[in-house]
PDB file as gemmi writes it, atoms N, CA and C in Angstrom:
CRYST1    1.000    1.000    1.000  90.00  90.00  90.00 P 1                      
ATOM      1  N   MET A   1     -77.761  37.429 -90.173  1.00  0.00           N  
ATOM      2  CA  MET A   1     -76.853  36.736 -89.298  1.00  0.00           C  
ATOM      3  C   MET A   1     -77.005  35.233 -89.448  1.00  0.00           C  
ATOM      4  N   THR A   2     -75.904  34.565 -89.357  1.00  0.00           N  
ATOM      5  CA  THR A   2     -75.945  33.113 -89.389  1.00  0.00           C  
ATOM      6  C   THR A   2     -75.943  32.586 -87.966  1.00  0.00           C  
ATOM      7  N   ASP A   3     -76.240  31.309 -87.815  1.00  0.00           N  
ATOM      8  CA  ASP A   3     -76.270  30.721 -86.480  1.00  0.00           C  
ATOM      9  C   ASP A   3     -74.927  30.806 -85.763  1.00  0.00           C  
ATOM     10  N   GLU A   4     -73.813  30.867 -86.510  1.00  0.00           N  
ATOM     11  CA  GLU A   4     -72.503  30.962 -85.877  1.00  0.00           C  
ATOM     12  C   GLU A   4     -72.317  32.299 -85.159  1.00  0.00           C  
ATOM     13  N   ASN A   5     -73.058  33.329 -85.571  1.00  0.00           N  
ATOM     14  CA  ASN A   5     -72.907  34.663 -85.000  1.00  0.00           C  
ATOM     15  C   ASN A   5     -73.968  35.005 -83.959  1.00  0.00           C  
ATOM     16  N   THR A   6     -74.813  34.060 -83.617  1.00  0.00           N  
ATOM     17  CA  THR A   6     -75.887  34.333 -82.677  1.00  0.00           C  
ATOM     18  C   THR A   6     -75.769  33.423 -81.468  1.00  0.00           C  
ATOM     19  N   GLN A   7     -76.358  33.864 -80.357  1.00  0.00           N  
ATOM     20  CA  GLN A   7     -76.362  33.055 -79.146  1.00  0.00           C  
ATOM     21  C   GLN A   7     -77.527  32.090 -79.172  1.00  0.00           C  
ATOM     22  N   GLN A   8     -77.359  30.985 -78.476  1.00  0.00           N  
ATOM     23  CA  GLN A   8     -78.491  30.085 -78.317  1.00  0.00           C  
ATOM     24  C   GLN A   8     -79.534  30.817 -77.502  1.00  0.00           C  
ATOM     25  N   ALA A   9     -80.767  30.726 -77.897  1.00  0.00           N  
ATOM     26  CA  ALA A   9     -81.846  31.436 -77.213  1.00  0.00           C  
ATOM     27  C   ALA A   9     -82.149  30.799 -75.868  1.00  0.00           C  
ATOM     28  N   CYS A  10     -82.544  31.637 -74.939  1.00  0.00           N  
ATOM     29  CA  CYS A  10     -83.134  31.193 -73.670  1.00  0.00           C  
ATOM     30  C   CYS A  10     -82.190  30.387 -72.797  1.00  0.00           C  
ATOM     31  N   THR A  11     -80.899  30.666 -72.815  1.00  0.00           N  
ATOM     32  CA  THR A  11     -79.989  29.902 -71.976  1.00  0.00           C  
ATOM     33  C   THR A  11     -79.270  30.761 -70.950  1.00  0.00           C  
ATOM     34  N   LYS A  12     -78.869  31.957 -71.304  1.00  0.00           N  
ATOM     35  CA  LYS A  12     -78.179  32.825 -70.372  1.00  0.00           C  
ATOM     36  C   LYS A  12     -79.194  33.413 -69.403  1.00  0.00           C  
ATOM     37  N   ARG A  13     -78.893  33.520 -68.156  1.00  0.00           N  
ATOM     38  CA  ARG A  13     -79.851  33.905 -67.145  1.00  0.00           C  
ATOM     39  C   ARG A  13     -79.945  35.403 -66.901  1.00  0.00           C  
ATOM     40  N   THR A  14     -78.901  36.179 -67.141  1.00  0.00           N  
ATOM     41  CA  THR A  14     -78.950  37.620 -66.901  1.00  0.00           C  
ATOM     42  C   THR A  14     -78.394  38.354 -68.114  1.00  0.00           C  
ATOM     43  N   PHE A  15     -79.145  39.358 -68.553  1.00  0.00           N  
ATOM     44  CA  PHE A  15     -78.744  40.164 -69.696  1.00  0.00           C  
ATOM     45  C   PHE A  15     -78.780  41.631 -69.299  1.00  0.00           C  
ATOM     46  N   GLU A  16     -77.764  42.382 -69.686  1.00  0.00           N  
ATOM     47  CA  GLU A  16     -77.772  43.830 -69.501  1.00  0.00           C  
ATOM     48  C   GLU A  16     -78.162  44.455 -70.829  1.00  0.00           C  
ATOM     49  N   VAL A  17     -79.133  45.366 -70.780  1.00  0.00           N  
ATOM     50  CA  VAL A  17     -79.623  46.049 -71.975  1.00  0.00           C  
ATOM     51  C   VAL A  17     -79.638  47.550 -71.722  1.00  0.00           C  
ATOM     52  N   THR A  18     -79.732  48.323 -72.800  1.00  0.00           N  
ATOM     53  CA  THR A  18     -79.823  49.777 -72.699  1.00  0.00           C  
ATOM     54  C   THR A  18     -81.100  50.244 -73.374  1.00  0.00           C  
ATOM     55  N   ARG A  19     -81.399  51.509 -73.243  1.00  0.00           N  
ATOM     56  CA  ARG A  19     -82.589  52.066 -73.890  1.00  0.00           C  
ATOM     57  C   ARG A  19     -82.534  51.906 -75.409  1.00  0.00           C  
ATOM     58  N   GLY A  20     -81.338  51.799 -75.964  1.00  0.00           N  
ATOM     59  CA  GLY A  20     -81.189  51.567 -77.393  1.00  0.00           C  
ATOM     60  C   GLY A  20     -81.688  50.198 -77.833  1.00  0.00           C  
ATOM     61  N   ASP A  21     -81.848  49.277 -76.887  1.00  0.00           N  
ATOM     62  CA  ASP A  21     -82.338  47.930 -77.183  1.00  0.00           C  
ATOM     63  C   ASP A  21     -83.859  47.833 -77.114  1.00  0.00           C  
ATOM     64  N   LEU A  22     -84.526  48.908 -76.719  1.00  0.00           N  
ATOM     65  CA  LEU A  22     -85.983  48.882 -76.561  1.00  0.00           C  
ATOM     66  C   LEU A  22     -86.677  49.038 -77.912  1.00  0.00           C  
ATOM     67  N   PRO A  23     -87.836  48.456 -78.128  1.00  0.00           N  
ATOM     68  CA  PRO A  23     -88.594  47.656 -77.178  1.00  0.00           C  
ATOM     69  C   PRO A  23     -87.904  46.311 -76.944  1.00  0.00           C  
ATOM     70  N   LEU A  24     -87.965  45.832 -75.726  1.00  0.00           N  
ATOM     71  CA  LEU A  24     -87.271  44.622 -75.314  1.00  0.00           C  
ATOM     72  C   LEU A  24     -88.156  43.397 -75.502  1.00  0.00           C  
ATOM     73  N   SER A  25     -87.577  42.371 -76.088  1.00  0.00           N  
ATOM     74  CA  SER A  25     -88.294  41.104 -76.221  1.00  0.00           C  
ATOM     75  C   SER A  25     -87.359  39.961 -75.866  1.00  0.00           C  
ATOM     76  N   CYS A  26     -87.935  38.849 -75.504  1.00  0.00           N  
ATOM     77  CA  CYS A  26     -87.186  37.621 -75.287  1.00  0.00           C  
ATOM     78  C   CYS A  26     -87.840  36.567 -76.159  1.00  0.00           C  
ATOM     79  N   PRO A  27     -87.096  35.908 -77.001  1.00  0.00           N  
ATOM     80  CA  PRO A  27     -85.677  36.057 -77.247  1.00  0.00           C  
ATOM     81  C   PRO A  27     -85.352  37.400 -77.901  1.00  0.00           C  
ATOM     82  N   THR A  28     -84.121  37.856 -77.694  1.00  0.00           N  
ATOM     83  CA  THR A  28     -83.694  39.131 -78.260  1.00  0.00           C  
ATOM     84  C   THR A  28     -83.353  38.963 -79.734  1.00  0.00           C  
ATOM     85  N   LYS A  29     -83.113  40.080 -80.394  1.00  0.00           N  
ATOM     86  CA  LYS A  29     -82.783  40.042 -81.824  1.00  0.00           C  
ATOM     87  C   LYS A  29     -81.447  39.368 -82.096  1.00  0.00           C  
ATOM     88  N   ASP A  30     -80.586  39.251 -81.082  1.00  0.00           N  
ATOM     89  CA  ASP A  30     -79.277  38.631 -81.253  1.00  0.00           C  
ATOM     90  C   ASP A  30     -79.284  37.124 -81.010  1.00  0.00           C  
ATOM     91  N   MET A  31     -80.426  36.564 -80.693  1.00  0.00           N  
ATOM     92  CA  MET A  31     -80.539  35.126 -80.440  1.00  0.00           C  
ATOM     93  C   MET A  31     -81.122  34.425 -81.645  1.00  0.00           C  
ATOM     94  N   ARG A  32     -80.653  33.211 -81.885  1.00  0.00           N  
ATOM     95  CA  ARG A  32     -81.274  32.436 -82.958  1.00  0.00           C  
ATOM     96  C   ARG A  32     -82.657  32.003 -82.501  1.00  0.00           C  
ATOM     97  N   LEU A  33     -83.557  31.896 -83.422  1.00  0.00           N  
ATOM     98  CA  LEU A  33     -84.959  31.685 -83.068  1.00  0.00           C  
ATOM     99  C   LEU A  33     -85.447  30.247 -83.202  1.00  0.00           C  
ATOM    100  N   TRP A  34     -84.762  29.411 -83.932  1.00  0.00           N  
ATOM    101  CA  TRP A  34     -85.295  28.079 -84.189  1.00  0.00           C  
ATOM    102  C   TRP A  34     -85.409  27.231 -82.928  1.00  0.00           C  
ATOM    103  N   ASP A  35     -84.636  27.532 -81.880  1.00  0.00           N  
ATOM    104  CA  ASP A  35     -84.703  26.733 -80.652  1.00  0.00           C  
ATOM    105  C   ASP A  35     -85.239  27.546 -79.470  1.00  0.00           C  
ATOM    106  N   ALA A  36     -86.017  28.567 -79.772  1.00  0.00           N  
ATOM    107  CA  ALA A  36     -86.486  29.487 -78.734  1.00  0.00           C  
ATOM    108  C   ALA A  36     -87.974  29.308 -78.440  1.00  0.00           C  
ATOM    109  N   HIS A  37     -88.364  29.858 -77.295  1.00  0.00           N  
ATOM    110  CA  HIS A  37     -89.783  29.925 -76.965  1.00  0.00           C  
ATOM    111  C   HIS A  37     -90.426  31.047 -77.783  1.00  0.00           C  
ATOM    112  N   PRO A  38     -91.747  31.168 -77.774  1.00  0.00           N  
ATOM    113  CA  PRO A  38     -92.394  32.268 -78.506  1.00  0.00           C  
ATOM    114  C   PRO A  38     -91.892  33.636 -78.031  1.00  0.00           C  
ATOM    115  N   LYS A  39     -91.804  34.584 -78.940  1.00  0.00           N  
ATOM    116  CA  LYS A  39     -91.342  35.920 -78.591  1.00  0.00           C  
ATOM    117  C   LYS A  39     -92.354  36.598 -77.674  1.00  0.00           C  
ATOM    118  N   VAL A  40     -91.838  37.210 -76.613  1.00  0.00           N  
ATOM    119  CA  VAL A  40     -92.670  37.960 -75.677  1.00  0.00           C  
ATOM    120  C   VAL A  40     -91.991  39.313 -75.438  1.00  0.00           C  
ATOM    121  N   PHE A  41     -92.772  40.389 -75.468  1.00  0.00           N  
ATOM    122  CA  PHE A  41     -92.231  41.711 -75.198  1.00  0.00           C  
ATOM    123  C   PHE A  41     -92.287  41.958 -73.697  1.00  0.00           C  
ATOM    124  N   LEU A  42     -91.197  42.526 -73.164  1.00  0.00           N  
ATOM    125  CA  LEU A  42     -91.052  42.700 -71.723  1.00  0.00           C  
ATOM    126  C   LEU A  42     -91.070  44.175 -71.349  1.00  0.00           C  
ATOM    127  N   PRO A  43     -91.959  44.584 -70.448  1.00  0.00           N  
ATOM    128  CA  PRO A  43     -92.030  45.983 -70.006  1.00  0.00           C  
ATOM    129  C   PRO A  43     -90.938  46.266 -68.972  1.00  0.00           C  
ATOM    130  N   ILE A  44     -89.868  46.893 -69.405  1.00  0.00           N  
ATOM    131  CA  ILE A  44     -88.728  47.153 -68.529  1.00  0.00           C  
ATOM    132  C   ILE A  44     -88.569  48.638 -68.206  1.00  0.00           C  
ATOM    133  N   GLU A  45     -89.277  49.495 -68.928  1.00  0.00           N  
ATOM    134  CA  GLU A  45     -89.067  50.945 -68.820  1.00  0.00           C  
ATOM    135  C   GLU A  45     -89.394  51.515 -67.442  1.00  0.00           C  
ATOM    136  N   LYS A  46     -90.385  51.004 -66.756  1.00  0.00           N  
ATOM    137  CA  LYS A  46     -90.814  51.594 -65.478  1.00  0.00           C  
ATOM    138  C   LYS A  46     -89.946  51.202 -64.294  1.00  0.00           C  
ATOM    139  N   THR A  47     -89.445  49.973 -64.266  1.00  0.00           N  
ATOM    140  CA  THR A  47     -88.703  49.493 -63.096  1.00  0.00           C  
ATOM    141  C   THR A  47     -87.218  49.281 -63.343  1.00  0.00           C  
ATOM    142  N   GLY A  48     -86.819  49.155 -64.605  1.00  0.00           N  
ATOM    143  CA  GLY A  48     -85.416  48.909 -64.919  1.00  0.00           C  
ATOM    144  C   GLY A  48     -85.050  47.434 -64.903  1.00  0.00           C  
ATOM    145  N   LYS A  49     -86.017  46.572 -64.600  1.00  0.00           N  
ATOM    146  CA  LYS A  49     -85.778  45.128 -64.582  1.00  0.00           C  
ATOM    147  C   LYS A  49     -86.995  44.414 -65.151  1.00  0.00           C  
ATOM    148  N   ALA A  50     -86.743  43.259 -65.762  1.00  0.00           N  
ATOM    149  CA  ALA A  50     -87.830  42.429 -66.276  1.00  0.00           C  
ATOM    150  C   ALA A  50     -87.365  40.978 -66.279  1.00  0.00           C  
ATOM    151  N   VAL A  51     -88.326  40.072 -66.099  1.00  0.00           N  
ATOM    152  CA  VAL A  51     -88.039  38.638 -66.131  1.00  0.00           C  
ATOM    153  C   VAL A  51     -88.949  38.000 -67.171  1.00  0.00           C  
ATOM    154  N   CYS A  52     -88.372  37.168 -68.022  1.00  0.00           N  
ATOM    155  CA  CYS A  52     -89.135  36.486 -69.049  1.00  0.00           C  
ATOM    156  C   CYS A  52     -90.030  35.432 -68.405  1.00  0.00           C  
ATOM    157  N   PRO A  53     -91.328  35.430 -68.725  1.00  0.00           N  
ATOM    158  CA  PRO A  53     -92.234  34.444 -68.136  1.00  0.00           C  
ATOM    159  C   PRO A  53     -92.016  33.027 -68.672  1.00  0.00           C  
ATOM    160  N   TYR A  54     -91.314  32.879 -69.780  1.00  0.00           N  
ATOM    161  CA  TYR A  54     -91.060  31.548 -70.340  1.00  0.00           C  
ATOM    162  C   TYR A  54     -89.785  30.920 -69.785  1.00  0.00           C  
ATOM    163  N   CYS A  55     -88.668  31.626 -69.899  1.00  0.00           N  
ATOM    164  CA  CYS A  55     -87.374  31.022 -69.546  1.00  0.00           C  
ATOM    165  C   CYS A  55     -86.760  31.604 -68.279  1.00  0.00           C  
ATOM    166  N   GLU A  56     -87.422  32.585 -67.686  1.00  0.00           N  
ATOM    167  CA  GLU A  56     -86.986  33.231 -66.449  1.00  0.00           C  
ATOM    168  C   GLU A  56     -85.659  33.973 -66.573  1.00  0.00           C  
ATOM    169  N   ALA A  57     -85.258  34.311 -67.803  1.00  0.00           N  
ATOM    170  CA  ALA A  57     -84.068  35.138 -67.988  1.00  0.00           C  
ATOM    171  C   ALA A  57     -84.358  36.523 -67.413  1.00  0.00           C  
ATOM    172  N   GLU A  58     -83.378  37.094 -66.732  1.00  0.00           N  
ATOM    173  CA  GLU A  58     -83.531  38.425 -66.138  1.00  0.00           C  
ATOM    174  C   GLU A  58     -82.847  39.452 -67.032  1.00  0.00           C  
ATOM    175  N   PHE A  59     -83.540  40.569 -67.238  1.00  0.00           N  
ATOM    176  CA  PHE A  59     -83.002  41.668 -68.036  1.00  0.00           C  
ATOM    177  C   PHE A  59     -82.874  42.892 -67.146  1.00  0.00           C  
ATOM    178  N   ILE A  60     -81.726  43.555 -67.211  1.00  0.00           N  
ATOM    179  CA  ILE A  60     -81.462  44.742 -66.404  1.00  0.00           C  
ATOM    180  C   ILE A  60     -81.160  45.908 -67.340  1.00  0.00           C  
ATOM    181  N   LEU A  61     -81.898  46.995 -67.157  1.00  0.00           N  
ATOM    182  CA  LEU A  61     -81.703  48.193 -67.965  1.00  0.00           C  
ATOM    183  C   LEU A  61     -80.568  49.006 -67.329  1.00  0.00           C  
ATOM    184  N   THR A  62     -79.409  49.042 -67.974  1.00  0.00           N  
ATOM    185  CA  THR A  62     -78.226  49.654 -67.369  1.00  0.00           C  
ATOM    186  C   THR A  62     -78.270  51.180 -67.345  1.00  0.00           C  
ATOM    187  N   ASP A  63     -79.034  51.796 -68.235  1.00  0.00           N  
ATOM    188  CA  ASP A  63     -79.130  53.262 -68.215  1.00  0.00           C  
ATOM    189  C   ASP A  63     -80.499  53.718 -67.687  1.00  0.00           C  
ATOM    190  N   PHE A  64     -81.005  53.001 -66.702  1.00  0.00           N  
ATOM    191  CA  PHE A  64     -82.282  53.323 -66.058  1.00  0.00           C  
ATOM    192  C   PHE A  64     -82.102  54.562 -65.194  1.00  0.00           C  
ATOM    193  N   GLU A  65     -83.058  55.480 -65.271  1.00  0.00           N  
ATOM    194  CA  GLU A  65     -82.974  56.719 -64.477  1.00  0.00           C  
ATOM    195  C   GLU A  65     -83.975  56.707 -63.359  1.00  0.00           C  
TER     196      GLU A  65                                                      
END                                                                             
């Protein structure tokens, strides 16, 4: 992917993800990395929600059971 096809990392505050996106990390695979904080894996499986400790982006697991 080129930078034109990716989102700026660490700017959007809420992201909806599915189990197909796991394991979950911030920045995600769809974000460009050159302007991002270090990658951190987020444990979202147990609660259905996770917040990045670096940028405070919130992730919501939409197919949480």
